[in-house]
Structure formats: structure tokens, C-alpha cells
C-alpha positions in Angstrom: 35.5 -24.2 -48.3 35.7 -25.9 -51.7 36.1 -25.0 -55.4 33.3 -26.3 -57.6 33.7 -26.4 -61.4 31.1 -25.8 -64.1 31.4 -26.5 -67.9 31.8 -29.3 -70.4 33.6 -32.2 -68.7 33.6 -30.4 -65.3 31.8 -31.4 -62.0 28.6 -29.6 -63.1 27.2 -28.7 -66.5 25.3 -25.7 -65.2 25.9 -23.0 -62.6 22.5 -23.6 -61.1 23.5 -27.2 -60.3 26.8 -26.0 -58.7 25.0 -23.4 -56.6 22.6 -26.1 -55.3 25.6 -28.2 -54.3 27.7 -25.4 -52.8 28.2 -24.3 -49.2 29.0 -21.1 -47.4 32.4 -19.7 -48.5 32.8 -21.9 -51.6 34.1 -20.7 -55.0 32.5 -21.7 -58.2 34.7 -21.7 -61.3 32.8 -21.5 -64.6 34.5 -22.3 -67.8 34.4 -19.7 -70.5 31.4 -20.4 -72.8 27.7 -19.8 -73.2 25.2 -20.9 -70.7 21.6 -20.4 -71.8 18.7 -20.1 -69.4 20.9 -21.1 -66.5 19.2 -19.3 -63.6 20.3 -19.4 -59.9 19.7 -17.7 -56.6 22.6 -17.3 -54.2 21.7 -17.8 -50.6 25.1 -18.2 -48.9 28.5 -16.5 -49.3 29.9 -17.4 -52.7 32.6 -16.4 -55.3 31.5 -17.1 -58.9 34.1 -16.5 -61.5 34.6 -17.2 -65.2 37.9 -18.9 -66.0 39.7 -19.2 -69.4 37.7 -16.2 -70.6 34.2 -14.8 -69.9 31.3 -17.0 -69.0 28.3 -15.7 -70.8 24.8 -16.2 -69.2 22.1 -15.6 -71.8 18.4 -15.6 -71.1 16.0 -16.5 -73.9 13.2 -17.4 -71.5 11.9 -15.4 -68.6 13.7 -16.3 -65.3 11.4 -18.6 -63.3 11.5 -16.3 -60.2 10.4 -13.4 -62.4 13.5 -11.4 -61.4 16.9 -12.1 -62.9 19.5 -14.5 -64.3 21.3 -14.4 -60.9 19.5 -13.3 -57.7 21.8 -12.4 -54.9 20.6 -12.7 -51.3 23.8 -12.5 -49.4 27.6 -11.6 -49.7 28.9 -12.6 -53.1 31.7 -11.8 -55.5 31.2 -12.0 -59.3 34.2 -12.1 -61.6 34.4 -12.3 -65.3 30.8 -13.1 -66.1 28.4 -11.7 -68.7 24.6 -11.4 -68.4 22.2 -10.6 -71.3 18.6 -11.0 -72.5 16.8 -10.9 -69.1 13.1 -10.0 -69.6 10.2 -10.7 -67.3 6.5 -9.8 -67.6 6.6 -6.9 -65.1 9.4 -5.3 -67.2 12.1 -5.4 -64.6 14.1 -8.4 -65.7 17.8 -8.0 -64.6 21.1 -9.5 -65.3 21.5 -9.5 -61.5 18.9 -8.8 -58.9 20.5 -7.7 -55.6 18.5 -8.5 -52.4 21.0 -8.5 -49.6 24.6 -8.5 -48.3 27.7 -7.1 -49.8 28.0 -7.6 -53.6 31.3 -7.1 -55.5 31.3 -7.2 -59.3 34.6 -7.3 -61.2 35.4 -7.5 -64.9 31.8 -8.3 -65.9 29.4 -7.3 -68.7 25.7 -6.5 -68.5 24.0 -5.9 -71.8 20.6 -6.0 -73.5 18.6 -6.6 -70.3 15.5 -4.8 -69.1 17.7 -3.6 -66.2 21.4 -4.3 -66.1 21.5 -4.6 -62.3 18.4 -4.0 -60.2 19.0 -3.6 -56.4 16.4 -3.8 -53.6 16.5 -1.5 -50.6 18.8 -3.3 -48.1 19.7 -1.8 -44.7 23.5 -1.8 -44.4 24.0 -3.4 -47.8 26.8 -2.5 -50.3 27.5 -2.9 -54.0 31.0 -2.4 -55.5 31.4 -2.4 -59.3 34.9 -2.5 -60.9 36.2 -2.7 -64.5 32.7 -3.7 -65.7 30.4 -2.6 -68.5 26.7 -1.9 -68.7 25.5 -1.5 -72.3 22.1 -1.3 -74.1 20.1 -2.1 -71.1 16.6 -0.7 -70.5 13.2 -1.6 -71.8 12.6 1.8 -73.4 9.9 2.7 -70.9 11.9 5.2 -68.9 11.4 3.1 -65.8 14.3 0.7 -66.4 18.0 1.6 -66.3 21.5 0.5 -66.8 22.0 0.3 -63.0 19.2 0.9 -60.5 20.0 0.6 -56.8 17.6 1.1 -53.9 18.3 2.4 -50.4 21.5 0.7 -49.4 24.5 1.9 -47.3 26.9 2.4 -50.2 27.4 2.1 -53.9 31.0 2.3 -55.4 31.7 2.3 -59.1 35.3 2.5 -60.4 36.9 2.1 -63.8 33.7 1.0 -65.4 31.7 1.9 -68.6 28.0 2.7 -68.8 26.5 3.5 -72.2 23.5 3.5 -74.5 20.7 2.8 -72.0 17.3 2.9 -73.8 15.4 6.0 -72.5 16.2 5.3 -68.8 19.2 6.5 -66.7 22.7 5.1 -67.1 23.1 5.0 -63.3 20.3 5.6 -60.8 21.1 5.1 -57.1 19.2 5.7 -53.9 22.2 4.6 -51.8 23.1 6.7 -48.8 26.7 6.9 -50.0 27.7 7.0 -53.7 31.3 7.0 -55.1 31.6 7.1 -58.9 35.2 7.4 -60.1 37.5 6.9 -63.1 34.6 5.7 -65.3 33.0 6.5 -68.6 29.3 7.3 -68.7 28.5 7.9 -72.3 25.6 7.8 -74.7 27.3 8.0 -78.0 24.2 8.1 -80.1 21.8 6.7 -77.4 18.6 7.9 -75.9 19.2 7.7 -72.1 17.9 10.3 -69.8 20.2 11.3 -66.9 23.7 10.0 -67.0 23.7 9.9 -63.2 20.5 10.1 -61.1 20.8 10.4 -57.3 17.1 11.1 -56.5 17.5 11.1 -52.7 20.9 12.7 -52.5 23.3 10.9 -50.3 27.0 11.5 -49.5 28.2 11.5 -53.1 31.5 11.9 -54.9 31.6 12.0 -58.7 35.3 12.3 -59.7 37.6 11.8 -62.7 34.9 10.4 -65.0 34.1 11.1 -68.7 30.4 12.0 -68.8 28.8 12.6 -72.2 25.3 13.5 -73.3 24.3 12.6 -76.8 22.1 14.5 -79.3 19.1 12.2 -78.8 18.9 12.3 -75.0 15.4 12.8 -73.6 16.5 14.9 -70.7 18.8 18.0 -70.5 20.5 17.1 -67.2 23.7 15.1 -67.0 23.8 14.7 -63.2 20.6 15.0 -61.1 20.7 15.2 -57.4 17.8 15.1 -54.9 15.0 15.7 -57.5 12.6 13.2 -55.9 12.8 14.7 -52.4 13.3 12.6 -49.2 16.9 13.7 -49.3 19.2 12.0 -46.7 20.2 14.2 -43.8 23.9 13.8 -44.4 23.8 14.5 -48.1 26.7 16.2 -49.9 27.7 16.4 -53.6 31.2 16.8 -55.0 31.7 16.8 -58.7 35.4 17.1 -59.4 38.0 16.5 -62.1 35.5 15.1 -64.7 35.3 15.7 -68.4 31.7 16.7 -69.2 30.8 16.6 -72.9 27.5 17.9 -74.3 26.2 17.0 -77.7 22.5 17.6 -77.0 20.6 19.5 -79.6 16.9 19.3 -78.6 17.2 21.0 -75.1 19.4 23.5 -73.3 21.6 21.2 -71.2 22.8 21.5 -67.6 25.7 19.6 -66.2 24.5 19.4 -62.5 20.8 19.9 -61.5 20.8 20.1 -57.7 17.3 20.0 -56.1 18.7 19.5 -52.6 19.3 22.3 -50.1 23.0 21.4 -49.7 25.6 23.3 -51.8 27.2 21.1 -54.4 31.0 21.5 -54.8 31.7 21.5 -58.6 35.5 21.9 -59.1 38.2 21.5 -61.7 36.0 20.0 -64.4 36.7 20.2 -68.2 33.6 20.9 -70.3 32.7 21.0 -73.9 29.4 22.3 -75.3 28.4 24.1 -72.1 28.6 27.7 -71.1 29.2 28.9 -67.5 25.5 29.3 -66.9 25.0 25.6 -67.8 27.3 24.1 -65.3 24.9 24.1 -62.4 21.3 24.7 -61.4 20.5 25.0 -57.7 22.9 25.6 -54.8 26.5 25.2 -56.0 30.1 26.5 -55.7 31.7 26.3 -59.1 35.4 26.8 -59.6 38.3 25.8 -61.8 36.2 25.0 -64.9 38.2 24.5 -68.1 36.2 25.2 -71.3 37.4 23.0 -74.2 37.4 24.4 -77.7 37.0 21.0 -79.3 35.4 17.7 -78.2 37.9 15.0 -77.3 37.4 11.6 -78.9 35.5 9.1 -76.8 37.2 5.8 -75.9 34.7 3.0 -76.3 36.8 -0.1 -75.5 35.6 -2.7 -73.0 37.1 -2.1 -69.5 37.2 -5.9 -68.9 39.1 -7.0 -72.1 
């Protein structure tokens, strides 16, 4: 295992050149700076990390594989990288395209892409996102999202920040297990649809987040569960200890829309702008709700700074 370096005066001037020279288990250190149209596909286990600050990967051209700035085919860890500007003709250009393995993303920033991260269906695959930000992604067509994950074994999101997706969902996941904790999923003045969309259910925990729906949202639901059918047999939904804030004016909002037959457990959440009848639609046990008389200020700082 070796450490390869990228940047001015380093071993390689581009990440793509370092990836081509790397081997299974190597680490690639990328000096802080801007790397334009530096596209790569990861086919063996790799750690890629920005050093001395964030390494910013900007697409001004369409990625040659028609997919993403980085395409991940196997186990990889991404630390302290930024991805922006990914656009392709089919409308699904992504900062990262996930196609296999176990992907961990730490302290990274996805913004102004057609999709922030787009994940294929991968049997046994996993994605873990920590201290990362997804901002202003989406092509505005309602079919592209901040984060869109296919049928994988598990998705974990912790201490991250999703906001201002254009028309699509902040988080959409078909994973069989979903854990979303300690994060901010906020529109501010955006136009996103669902804040969290789990269309096939899954064993799902949504806990200790701040979830806010803005006045210009195109959909009244904050959290949608099982609305596309094909719900996984072991599905469950727990929504606990969150702060749920509604600023929607055009529709009558609902915090949790449960289209599955399982009973959602909705406990100990603090809410603003919602009545008791707007906490849940569909099977649900609701308890311990605290109704806030004023809306708390939203924290909008970067989780990775």
C-alpha cells in the first residue's frame, strides 16, 4: 500500500493520473485547490482525501462516461473533497456515481450538480455519509435529487446538511436499511419536494434531525414512506427526537406520510407550524410531541468547516 500525491509540484498533477497509477489499498492525497474536468473511475479499494484544505473538483464539461466526476465501483473512502457542476445529456450527472462496494464520505461538499450523489442498486452495498453537505443540486425536473440511492443494503447519514435541492427530494433512498441522524434537512427558501423520501420503506430510523419545509416547496409531505409500493418485508419506521418546522403556505403539510402497512413510531418530536392532525397520515403511533410557539432559528453553517 502506498500514498500517492496530487497537486502542483506533487507526483501527479491530476487525480485521474494518480488513480490510473494506484493499486488496491492505496491512499491518494490531493492538495487543496481547484481541479477542473478531472474525471476518474475507481475500480480498486482506495482512500482519496483533500489535504491542507478542501480539494474542489469542478466540471465545466460533461464527464466522458456520461455519469459523474467520480465513479465508484468498489470500496472507497472520500475525505475533504468538493464536487460541483456535473451535467450530462441524460440529466443525471452526479458529483459521485456509486456502482459498487462500501462507500464512506466524510467532510465533503456536493453542490450545483444535476444529482449530488446518484447510487445504483447494489446487492450488499453500503453508503455512509458524515459531516458532509449537499446544496443546490437537482436539474429542476423533479427527477434529480440531492442524494438518490438505489436498492442497497444500507444508507447511513450522520451530522450532515442537505438543503435547497431544485424541485427534487433532498434525500431519496431505496436502501433496505436507512439511518438518518443528527443532521439538518432544510429548504430555507428552496423548492424541493420531500425532505426525505423512502419510496420502498426499509428498516428506517430518522432521529435527532432538524427538518424544515419552506414556503415554496412543491409537495406537502416532509417524510414519505412506502409511497411507490414494493415495500421491503422487514420495513419499519421510527421518527424520534427531531425538530420539524413547517413554513409551507401553498398546501396543507404533513410531517410523515406512511403508505406502508407497518405502523410508524413517531415519538418525542418538537414541531412548529403543524397541528396534531398534521403529524402523520397512515398507520402511526404518535406520542410525546412538543408544539413550539415560535420557530427556532436555522443554523446554516457548513458541517465540514
